[in-house]
PDB file with SEQRES, HELIX, SHEET and CRYST1 records, atoms N, CA, C and O in Angstrom:
SEQRES   1 A   66  MET ASP TRP LYS ARG LYS LEU ALA SER ARG LYS PHE TRP          
SEQRES   2 A   66  ALA LEU VAL ALA ALA LEU GLY THR SER VAL LEU VAL ALA          
SEQRES   3 A   66  GLY GLY ALA GLY ALA GLU THR VAL THR GLN VAL VAL GLY          
SEQRES   4 A   66  ILE ILE GLY ALA VAL GLY ALA VAL VAL ALA TYR ILE PHE          
SEQRES   5 A   66  ALA GLU ALA TYR VAL ASP GLY LYS ARG THR ASN LYS THR          
SEQRES   6 A   66  GLU                                                          
HELIX    1 AA1 TRP A    3  LEU A    7  1                                   5    
HELIX    2 AA2 ARG A   10  ALA A   26  1                                  17    
HELIX    3 AA3 ALA A   31  THR A   65  1                                  35    
CRYST1    1.000    1.000    1.000  90.00  90.00  90.00 P 1           1          
ATOM      1  N   MET A   1      71.262 167.472 148.192  1.00  0.00           N  
ATOM      2  CA  MET A   1      70.454 167.529 146.985  1.00  0.00           C  
ATOM      3  C   MET A   1      71.360 167.909 145.807  1.00  0.00           C  
ATOM      4  O   MET A   1      72.189 168.812 145.920  1.00  0.00           O  
ATOM      5  N   ASP A   2      71.199 167.232 144.712  1.00  0.00           N  
ATOM      6  CA  ASP A   2      71.979 167.477 143.506  1.00  0.00           C  
ATOM      7  C   ASP A   2      71.276 168.551 142.669  1.00  0.00           C  
ATOM      8  O   ASP A   2      70.383 168.244 141.879  1.00  0.00           O  
ATOM      9  N   TRP A   3      71.685 169.811 142.847  1.00  0.00           N  
ATOM     10  CA  TRP A   3      71.008 170.932 142.191  1.00  0.00           C  
ATOM     11  C   TRP A   3      71.177 170.919 140.678  1.00  0.00           C  
ATOM     12  O   TRP A   3      70.269 171.334 139.958  1.00  0.00           O  
ATOM     13  N   LYS A   4      72.306 170.458 140.186  1.00  0.00           N  
ATOM     14  CA  LYS A   4      72.480 170.377 138.729  1.00  0.00           C  
ATOM     15  C   LYS A   4      71.428 169.456 138.119  1.00  0.00           C  
ATOM     16  O   LYS A   4      70.810 169.777 137.104  1.00  0.00           O  
ATOM     17  N   ARG A   5      71.245 168.325 138.751  1.00  0.00           N  
ATOM     18  CA  ARG A   5      70.254 167.371 138.244  1.00  0.00           C  
ATOM     19  C   ARG A   5      68.838 167.921 138.380  1.00  0.00           C  
ATOM     20  O   ARG A   5      68.009 167.757 137.485  1.00  0.00           O  
ATOM     21  N   LYS A   6      68.571 168.577 139.514  1.00  0.00           N  
ATOM     22  CA  LYS A   6      67.249 169.135 139.761  1.00  0.00           C  
ATOM     23  C   LYS A   6      66.919 170.225 138.738  1.00  0.00           C  
ATOM     24  O   LYS A   6      65.812 170.253 138.202  1.00  0.00           O  
ATOM     25  N   LEU A   7      67.866 171.116 138.467  1.00  0.00           N  
ATOM     26  CA  LEU A   7      67.622 172.210 137.513  1.00  0.00           C  
ATOM     27  C   LEU A   7      67.479 171.715 136.080  1.00  0.00           C  
ATOM     28  O   LEU A   7      66.872 172.391 135.250  1.00  0.00           O  
ATOM     29  N   ALA A   8      68.021 170.562 135.786  1.00  0.00           N  
ATOM     30  CA  ALA A   8      67.903 170.003 134.442  1.00  0.00           C  
ATOM     31  C   ALA A   8      66.634 169.155 134.277  1.00  0.00           C  
ATOM     32  O   ALA A   8      66.367 168.631 133.195  1.00  0.00           O  
ATOM     33  N   SER A   9      65.870 169.028 135.342  1.00  0.00           N  
ATOM     34  CA  SER A   9      64.686 168.179 135.327  1.00  0.00           C  
ATOM     35  C   SER A   9      63.470 168.911 134.742  1.00  0.00           C  
ATOM     36  O   SER A   9      63.145 170.023 135.159  1.00  0.00           O  
ATOM     37  N   ARG A  10      62.810 168.278 133.781  1.00  0.00           N  
ATOM     38  CA  ARG A  10      61.576 168.860 133.221  1.00  0.00           C  
ATOM     39  C   ARG A  10      60.472 168.880 134.259  1.00  0.00           C  
ATOM     40  O   ARG A  10      59.628 169.776 134.258  1.00  0.00           O  
ATOM     41  N   LYS A  11      60.475 167.897 135.142  1.00  0.00           N  
ATOM     42  CA  LYS A  11      59.466 167.865 136.203  1.00  0.00           C  
ATOM     43  C   LYS A  11      59.618 169.064 137.131  1.00  0.00           C  
ATOM     44  O   LYS A  11      58.623 169.642 137.567  1.00  0.00           O  
ATOM     45  N   PHE A  12      60.845 169.436 137.431  1.00  0.00           N  
ATOM     46  CA  PHE A  12      61.092 170.599 138.280  1.00  0.00           C  
ATOM     47  C   PHE A  12      60.551 171.861 137.629  1.00  0.00           C  
ATOM     48  O   PHE A  12      59.907 172.671 138.295  1.00  0.00           O  
ATOM     49  N   TRP A  13      60.801 172.039 136.347  1.00  0.00           N  
ATOM     50  CA  TRP A  13      60.337 173.246 135.659  1.00  0.00           C  
ATOM     51  C   TRP A  13      58.829 173.243 135.490  1.00  0.00           C  
ATOM     52  O   TRP A  13      58.211 174.308 135.472  1.00  0.00           O  
ATOM     53  N   ALA A  14      58.222 172.072 135.367  1.00  0.00           N  
ATOM     54  CA  ALA A  14      56.759 171.996 135.348  1.00  0.00           C  
ATOM     55  C   ALA A  14      56.203 172.422 136.701  1.00  0.00           C  
ATOM     56  O   ALA A  14      55.181 173.105 136.762  1.00  0.00           O  
ATOM     57  N   LEU A  15      56.860 172.031 137.777  1.00  0.00           N  
ATOM     58  CA  LEU A  15      56.462 172.451 139.113  1.00  0.00           C  
ATOM     59  C   LEU A  15      56.572 173.965 139.255  1.00  0.00           C  
ATOM     60  O   LEU A  15      55.661 174.608 139.776  1.00  0.00           O  
ATOM     61  N   VAL A  16      57.680 174.534 138.796  1.00  0.00           N  
ATOM     62  CA  VAL A  16      57.865 175.985 138.884  1.00  0.00           C  
ATOM     63  C   VAL A  16      56.782 176.713 138.091  1.00  0.00           C  
ATOM     64  O   VAL A  16      56.239 177.714 138.558  1.00  0.00           O  
ATOM     65  N   ALA A  17      56.467 176.217 136.900  1.00  0.00           N  
ATOM     66  CA  ALA A  17      55.414 176.837 136.083  1.00  0.00           C  
ATOM     67  C   ALA A  17      54.060 176.721 136.770  1.00  0.00           C  
ATOM     68  O   ALA A  17      53.290 177.681 136.775  1.00  0.00           O  
ATOM     69  N   ALA A  18      53.758 175.566 137.348  1.00  0.00           N  
ATOM     70  CA  ALA A  18      52.481 175.374 138.043  1.00  0.00           C  
ATOM     71  C   ALA A  18      52.386 176.279 139.262  1.00  0.00           C  
ATOM     72  O   ALA A  18      51.339 176.870 139.523  1.00  0.00           O  
ATOM     73  N   LEU A  19      53.463 176.384 139.995  1.00  0.00           N  
ATOM     74  CA  LEU A  19      53.483 177.258 141.170  1.00  0.00           C  
ATOM     75  C   LEU A  19      53.306 178.715 140.756  1.00  0.00           C  
ATOM     76  O   LEU A  19      52.537 179.455 141.369  1.00  0.00           O  
ATOM     77  N   GLY A  20      54.024 179.117 139.713  1.00  0.00           N  
ATOM     78  CA  GLY A  20      53.888 180.489 139.216  1.00  0.00           C  
ATOM     79  C   GLY A  20      52.482 180.788 138.744  1.00  0.00           C  
ATOM     80  O   GLY A  20      51.945 181.862 139.015  1.00  0.00           O  
ATOM     81  N   THR A  21      51.883 179.843 138.039  1.00  0.00           N  
ATOM     82  CA  THR A  21      50.510 180.011 137.568  1.00  0.00           C  
ATOM     83  C   THR A  21      49.553 180.161 138.741  1.00  0.00           C  
ATOM     84  O   THR A  21      48.697 181.046 138.743  1.00  0.00           O  
ATOM     85  N   SER A  22      49.696 179.304 139.725  1.00  0.00           N  
ATOM     86  CA  SER A  22      48.817 179.349 140.891  1.00  0.00           C  
ATOM     87  C   SER A  22      48.927 180.674 141.639  1.00  0.00           C  
ATOM     88  O   SER A  22      47.919 181.263 142.029  1.00  0.00           O  
ATOM     89  N   VAL A  23      50.138 181.126 141.832  1.00  0.00           N  
ATOM     90  CA  VAL A  23      50.349 182.392 142.541  1.00  0.00           C  
ATOM     91  C   VAL A  23      49.759 183.558 141.752  1.00  0.00           C  
ATOM     92  O   VAL A  23      49.119 184.438 142.327  1.00  0.00           O  
ATOM     93  N   LEU A  24      49.971 183.567 140.447  1.00  0.00           N  
ATOM     94  CA  LEU A  24      49.445 184.657 139.624  1.00  0.00           C  
ATOM     95  C   LEU A  24      47.919 184.667 139.602  1.00  0.00           C  
ATOM     96  O   LEU A  24      47.296 185.725 139.703  1.00  0.00           O  
ATOM     97  N   VAL A  25      47.325 183.490 139.471  1.00  0.00           N  
ATOM     98  CA  VAL A  25      45.858 183.406 139.455  1.00  0.00           C  
ATOM     99  C   VAL A  25      45.288 183.826 140.809  1.00  0.00           C  
ATOM    100  O   VAL A  25      44.296 184.552 140.881  1.00  0.00           O  
ATOM    101  N   ALA A  26      45.928 183.359 141.878  1.00  0.00           N  
ATOM    102  CA  ALA A  26      45.468 183.735 143.215  1.00  0.00           C  
ATOM    103  C   ALA A  26      45.611 185.238 143.451  1.00  0.00           C  
ATOM    104  O   ALA A  26      44.828 185.836 144.189  1.00  0.00           O  
ATOM    105  N   GLY A  27      46.604 185.834 142.824  1.00  0.00           N  
ATOM    106  CA  GLY A  27      46.821 187.267 142.954  1.00  0.00           C  
ATOM    107  C   GLY A  27      45.954 188.105 142.034  1.00  0.00           C  
ATOM    108  O   GLY A  27      46.006 189.334 142.084  1.00  0.00           O  
ATOM    109  N   GLY A  28      45.159 187.460 141.194  1.00  0.00           N  
ATOM    110  CA  GLY A  28      44.240 188.187 140.327  1.00  0.00           C  
ATOM    111  C   GLY A  28      44.836 188.637 139.004  1.00  0.00           C  
ATOM    112  O   GLY A  28      44.289 189.527 138.353  1.00  0.00           O  
ATOM    113  N   ALA A  29      45.946 188.039 138.599  1.00  0.00           N  
ATOM    114  CA  ALA A  29      46.561 188.409 137.322  1.00  0.00           C  
ATOM    115  C   ALA A  29      45.675 187.940 136.169  1.00  0.00           C  
ATOM    116  O   ALA A  29      44.965 186.940 136.280  1.00  0.00           O  
ATOM    117  N   GLY A  30      45.729 188.665 135.084  1.00  0.00           N  
ATOM    118  CA  GLY A  30      44.949 188.307 133.910  1.00  0.00           C  
ATOM    119  C   GLY A  30      45.532 187.113 133.170  1.00  0.00           C  
ATOM    120  O   GLY A  30      46.679 186.724 133.389  1.00  0.00           O  
ATOM    121  N   ALA A  31      44.722 186.541 132.292  1.00  0.00           N  
ATOM    122  CA  ALA A  31      45.144 185.356 131.543  1.00  0.00           C  
ATOM    123  C   ALA A  31      46.371 185.643 130.687  1.00  0.00           C  
ATOM    124  O   ALA A  31      47.246 184.789 130.552  1.00  0.00           O  
ATOM    125  N   GLU A  32      46.439 186.827 130.113  1.00  0.00           N  
ATOM    126  CA  GLU A  32      47.587 187.172 129.264  1.00  0.00           C  
ATOM    127  C   GLU A  32      48.878 187.211 130.081  1.00  0.00           C  
ATOM    128  O   GLU A  32      49.910 186.723 129.621  1.00  0.00           O  
ATOM    129  N   THR A  33      48.835 187.775 131.262  1.00  0.00           N  
ATOM    130  CA  THR A  33      50.011 187.836 132.126  1.00  0.00           C  
ATOM    131  C   THR A  33      50.447 186.434 132.537  1.00  0.00           C  
ATOM    132  O   THR A  33      51.633 186.108 132.498  1.00  0.00           O  
ATOM    133  N   VAL A  34      49.485 185.613 132.928  1.00  0.00           N  
ATOM    134  CA  VAL A  34      49.795 184.236 133.329  1.00  0.00           C  
ATOM    135  C   VAL A  34      50.458 183.490 132.171  1.00  0.00           C  
ATOM    136  O   VAL A  34      51.451 182.790 132.369  1.00  0.00           O  
ATOM    137  N   THR A  35      49.916 183.638 130.983  1.00  0.00           N  
ATOM    138  CA  THR A  35      50.472 182.966 129.813  1.00  0.00           C  
ATOM    139  C   THR A  35      51.903 183.420 129.537  1.00  0.00           C  
ATOM    140  O   THR A  35      52.765 182.600 129.222  1.00  0.00           O  
ATOM    141  N   GLN A  36      52.155 184.702 129.653  1.00  0.00           N  
ATOM    142  CA  GLN A  36      53.501 185.224 129.409  1.00  0.00           C  
ATOM    143  C   GLN A  36      54.496 184.708 130.438  1.00  0.00           C  
ATOM    144  O   GLN A  36      55.608 184.313 130.087  1.00  0.00           O  
ATOM    145  N   VAL A  37      54.104 184.711 131.697  1.00  0.00           N  
ATOM    146  CA  VAL A  37      55.017 184.248 132.750  1.00  0.00           C  
ATOM    147  C   VAL A  37      55.315 182.764 132.593  1.00  0.00           C  
ATOM    148  O   VAL A  37      56.468 182.350 132.721  1.00  0.00           O  
ATOM    149  N   VAL A  38      54.304 181.963 132.320  1.00  0.00           N  
ATOM    150  CA  VAL A  38      54.522 180.529 132.127  1.00  0.00           C  
ATOM    151  C   VAL A  38      55.407 180.285 130.907  1.00  0.00           C  
ATOM    152  O   VAL A  38      56.246 179.384 130.921  1.00  0.00           O  
ATOM    153  N   GLY A  39      55.229 181.073 129.863  1.00  0.00           N  
ATOM    154  CA  GLY A  39      56.096 180.960 128.684  1.00  0.00           C  
ATOM    155  C   GLY A  39      57.546 181.266 129.010  1.00  0.00           C  
ATOM    156  O   GLY A  39      58.455 180.585 128.536  1.00  0.00           O  
ATOM    157  N   ILE A  40      57.755 182.282 129.812  1.00  0.00           N  
ATOM    158  CA  ILE A  40      59.121 182.639 130.209  1.00  0.00           C  
ATOM    159  C   ILE A  40      59.733 181.546 131.069  1.00  0.00           C  
ATOM    160  O   ILE A  40      60.891 181.179 130.872  1.00  0.00           O  
ATOM    161  N   ILE A  41      58.964 181.020 132.024  1.00  0.00           N  
ATOM    162  CA  ILE A  41      59.472 179.938 132.883  1.00  0.00           C  
ATOM    163  C   ILE A  41      59.827 178.716 132.037  1.00  0.00           C  
ATOM    164  O   ILE A  41      60.864 178.090 132.253  1.00  0.00           O  
ATOM    165  N   GLY A  42      58.973 178.381 131.080  1.00  0.00           N  
ATOM    166  CA  GLY A  42      59.247 177.242 130.205  1.00  0.00           C  
ATOM    167  C   GLY A  42      60.498 177.439 129.370  1.00  0.00           C  
ATOM    168  O   GLY A  42      61.287 176.512 129.186  1.00  0.00           O  
ATOM    169  N   ALA A  43      60.674 178.655 128.864  1.00  0.00           N  
ATOM    170  CA  ALA A  43      61.861 178.948 128.056  1.00  0.00           C  
ATOM    171  C   ALA A  43      63.132 178.874 128.886  1.00  0.00           C  
ATOM    172  O   ALA A  43      64.125 178.293 128.449  1.00  0.00           O  
ATOM    173  N   VAL A  44      63.111 179.450 130.065  1.00  0.00           N  
ATOM    174  CA  VAL A  44      64.286 179.407 130.944  1.00  0.00           C  
ATOM    175  C   VAL A  44      64.598 177.958 131.323  1.00  0.00           C  
ATOM    176  O   VAL A  44      65.758 177.546 131.324  1.00  0.00           O  
ATOM    177  N   GLY A  45      63.568 177.201 131.639  1.00  0.00           N  
ATOM    178  CA  GLY A  45      63.777 175.791 131.981  1.00  0.00           C  
ATOM    179  C   GLY A  45      64.405 175.005 130.847  1.00  0.00           C  
ATOM    180  O   GLY A  45      65.297 174.186 131.068  1.00  0.00           O  
ATOM    181  N   ALA A  46      63.940 175.256 129.637  1.00  0.00           N  
ATOM    182  CA  ALA A  46      64.493 174.555 128.476  1.00  0.00           C  
ATOM    183  C   ALA A  46      65.961 174.909 128.268  1.00  0.00           C  
ATOM    184  O   ALA A  46      66.776 174.035 127.973  1.00  0.00           O  
ATOM    185  N   VAL A  47      66.296 176.173 128.420  1.00  0.00           N  
ATOM    186  CA  VAL A  47      67.686 176.611 128.230  1.00  0.00           C  
ATOM    187  C   VAL A  47      68.585 176.000 129.309  1.00  0.00           C  
ATOM    188  O   VAL A  47      69.670 175.504 129.006  1.00  0.00           O  
ATOM    189  N   VAL A  48      68.141 176.034 130.552  1.00  0.00           N  
ATOM    190  CA  VAL A  48      68.946 175.472 131.640  1.00  0.00           C  
ATOM    191  C   VAL A  48      69.154 173.971 131.436  1.00  0.00           C  
ATOM    192  O   VAL A  48      70.266 173.467 131.594  1.00  0.00           O  
ATOM    193  N   ALA A  49      68.092 173.267 131.088  1.00  0.00           N  
ATOM    194  CA  ALA A  49      68.212 171.823 130.857  1.00  0.00           C  
ATOM    195  C   ALA A  49      69.175 171.532 129.703  1.00  0.00           C  
ATOM    196  O   ALA A  49      69.973 170.598 129.778  1.00  0.00           O  
ATOM    197  N   TYR A  50      69.099 172.323 128.649  1.00  0.00           N  
ATOM    198  CA  TYR A  50      69.993 172.142 127.504  1.00  0.00           C  
ATOM    199  C   TYR A  50      71.448 172.372 127.914  1.00  0.00           C  
ATOM    200  O   TYR A  50      72.333 171.602 127.538  1.00  0.00           O  
ATOM    201  N   ILE A  51      71.687 173.417 128.673  1.00  0.00           N  
ATOM    202  CA  ILE A  51      73.059 173.732 129.102  1.00  0.00           C  
ATOM    203  C   ILE A  51      73.634 172.582 129.936  1.00  0.00           C  
ATOM    204  O   ILE A  51      74.766 172.157 129.710  1.00  0.00           O  
ATOM    205  N   PHE A  52      72.857 172.084 130.894  1.00  0.00           N  
ATOM    206  CA  PHE A  52      73.359 170.987 131.722  1.00  0.00           C  
ATOM    207  C   PHE A  52      73.542 169.710 130.917  1.00  0.00           C  
ATOM    208  O   PHE A  52      74.498 168.969 131.141  1.00  0.00           O  
ATOM    209  N   ALA A  53      72.646 169.448 129.991  1.00  0.00           N  
ATOM    210  CA  ALA A  53      72.776 168.243 129.164  1.00  0.00           C  
ATOM    211  C   ALA A  53      74.028 168.313 128.292  1.00  0.00           C  
ATOM    212  O   ALA A  53      74.754 167.327 128.163  1.00  0.00           O  
ATOM    213  N   GLU A  54      74.277 169.469 127.699  1.00  0.00           N  
ATOM    214  CA  GLU A  54      75.481 169.627 126.880  1.00  0.00           C  
ATOM    215  C   GLU A  54      76.748 169.534 127.719  1.00  0.00           C  
ATOM    216  O   GLU A  54      77.743 168.957 127.281  1.00  0.00           O  
ATOM    217  N   ALA A  55      76.718 170.093 128.913  1.00  0.00           N  
ATOM    218  CA  ALA A  55      77.883 170.004 129.800  1.00  0.00           C  
ATOM    219  C   ALA A  55      78.150 168.548 130.172  1.00  0.00           C  
ATOM    220  O   ALA A  55      79.305 168.124 130.235  1.00  0.00           O  
ATOM    221  N   TYR A  56      77.098 167.787 130.415  1.00  0.00           N  
ATOM    222  CA  TYR A  56      77.242 166.373 130.747  1.00  0.00           C  
ATOM    223  C   TYR A  56      77.858 165.604 129.577  1.00  0.00           C  
ATOM    224  O   TYR A  56      78.779 164.809 129.766  1.00  0.00           O  
ATOM    225  N   VAL A  57      77.346 165.843 128.375  1.00  0.00           N  
ATOM    226  CA  VAL A  57      77.864 165.157 127.186  1.00  0.00           C  
ATOM    227  C   VAL A  57      79.320 165.540 126.942  1.00  0.00           C  
ATOM    228  O   VAL A  57      80.148 164.680 126.641  1.00  0.00           O  
ATOM    229  N   ASP A  58      79.631 166.819 127.070  1.00  0.00           N  
ATOM    230  CA  ASP A  58      81.019 167.259 126.887  1.00  0.00           C  
ATOM    231  C   ASP A  58      81.938 166.643 127.928  1.00  0.00           C  
ATOM    232  O   ASP A  58      83.069 166.271 127.617  1.00  0.00           O  
ATOM    233  N   GLY A  59      81.461 166.533 129.156  1.00  0.00           N  
ATOM    234  CA  GLY A  59      82.258 165.915 130.216  1.00  0.00           C  
ATOM    235  C   GLY A  59      82.533 164.454 129.939  1.00  0.00           C  
ATOM    236  O   GLY A  59      83.642 163.972 130.170  1.00  0.00           O  
ATOM    237  N   LYS A  60      81.530 163.744 129.445  1.00  0.00           N  
ATOM    238  CA  LYS A  60      81.718 162.333 129.106  1.00  0.00           C  
ATOM    239  C   LYS A  60      82.693 162.182 127.944  1.00  0.00           C  
ATOM    240  O   LYS A  60      83.518 161.268 127.939  1.00  0.00           O  
ATOM    241  N   ARG A  61      82.604 163.064 126.974  1.00  0.00           N  
ATOM    242  CA  ARG A  61      83.502 163.018 125.822  1.00  0.00           C  
ATOM    243  C   ARG A  61      84.943 163.271 126.270  1.00  0.00           C  
ATOM    244  O   ARG A  61      85.863 162.605 125.794  1.00  0.00           O  
ATOM    245  N   THR A  62      85.145 164.219 127.172  1.00  0.00           N  
ATOM    246  CA  THR A  62      86.480 164.534 127.670  1.00  0.00           C  
ATOM    247  C   THR A  62      87.067 163.362 128.437  1.00  0.00           C  
ATOM    248  O   THR A  62      88.257 163.073 128.320  1.00  0.00           O  
ATOM    249  N   ASN A  63      86.236 162.686 129.223  1.00  0.00           N  
ATOM    250  CA  ASN A  63      86.713 161.529 129.983  1.00  0.00           C  
ATOM    251  C   ASN A  63      87.156 160.382 129.088  1.00  0.00           C  
ATOM    252  O   ASN A  63      88.064 159.636 129.454  1.00  0.00           O  
ATOM    253  N   LYS A  64      86.541 160.225 127.930  1.00  0.00           N  
ATOM    254  CA  LYS A  64      86.894 159.145 127.018  1.00  0.00           C  
ATOM    255  C   LYS A  64      88.231 159.417 126.315  1.00  0.00           C  
ATOM    256  O   LYS A  64      88.945 158.479 125.961  1.00  0.00           O  
ATOM    257  N   THR A  65      88.569 160.694 126.112  1.00  0.00           N  
ATOM    258  CA  THR A  65      89.786 161.026 125.378  1.00  0.00           C  
ATOM    259  C   THR A  65      91.022 161.021 126.275  1.00  0.00           C  
ATOM    260  O   THR A  65      92.144 161.086 125.773  1.00  0.00           O  
ATOM    261  N   GLU A  66      90.835 160.946 127.580  1.00  0.00           N  
ATOM    262  CA  GLU A  66      91.987 160.974 128.485  1.00  0.00           C  
ATOM    263  C   GLU A  66      92.610 159.623 128.648  1.00  0.00           C  
ATOM    264  O   GLU A  66      93.590 159.479 129.378  1.00  0.00           O  
TER     265      GLU A  66                                                      
END                                                                             
């Protein structure tokens, strides 16, 4: 499995957010807690995807200059 590609996937982070939401709701967490956790998961996912995308672009740029 290509973990770099998986971690950069928006679908993967949507799955993580959905799973987190389901677990929190099943555990009886309040709406405010669920909203905060999903917000954090979304933010982390966006940052990870951005980092991998920039690394990919930088890698392609480096390959062209060699």
